N, C-alpha and C positions, 0 to 999 in steps of 0.2 A: 504494500500500500504506500510505502514511503517513496519509492521511485516514481510512480505515476504523479504523485503530488509534486515532487521535485521537478519532473519534466514539464508539468503544466505551469509551474511558477517560472521556469526558464523561458517557456514560450510567451508567457505574459510579459516578462521583462523584454523579450525580443520585440514584441509588437510595440511596447511603449518606446523603446529606443528607436524603432523604425519611424514612428510618427514624429519624433523629435529631430530627425535628420534635416539637412538643409533643403533638399528637394524630395518630392515624392518618388522620383526615380531611384535615388540612392536608398530610400527606405525599402522600396520594392526589391531592389537588388540584394539588400541586406537580408530580407526575409527569405528570398530564394537561396541565398548562400547558406543560411542556417538550416533551411529545409533540406538542401542537398547534403550537407554534412550529417544531418540526422539520419537521412536515408542510407548513407554509406555506413554509419555506425549500426543501423538496424540490420543491414545486410551482413555485417561482420557477426552479429549475434545469430542471425537466421541461418546463414550459409558460411561458416567460418573458412572453409577451404577454398571455395569458388570465388567468393568476394575478396578474400585476401590476395589471391593471384591477380584478379582484375584490378584491384586498387594498386598493387605493386607495379603492374604494367603501366597504369596511368601515371603514377608518380614518377616512374623511371622515364617515361616519354617526356613528361613535363620538365624534369631536371635536365635531360639531354638537350631538349629544345632550348632551355635557358642558357646552357653552356655554349651553344653554337653562336650566340649573338655577340 
């Protein structure tokens, strides 16, 4: 019961922070970023092997792409 309450509080603070950003677009992007990170964490819990490999590949591609600049 503690974790769902903690998650709901986190999302409440996320929405409050999003509405206090300079522009609505920044708030929307912030909400989308938090939702994406939450989805990745949920995938780690649901499918630890498959999602771990997928996230490792995405992070590796991102790091290699940043290094080539």
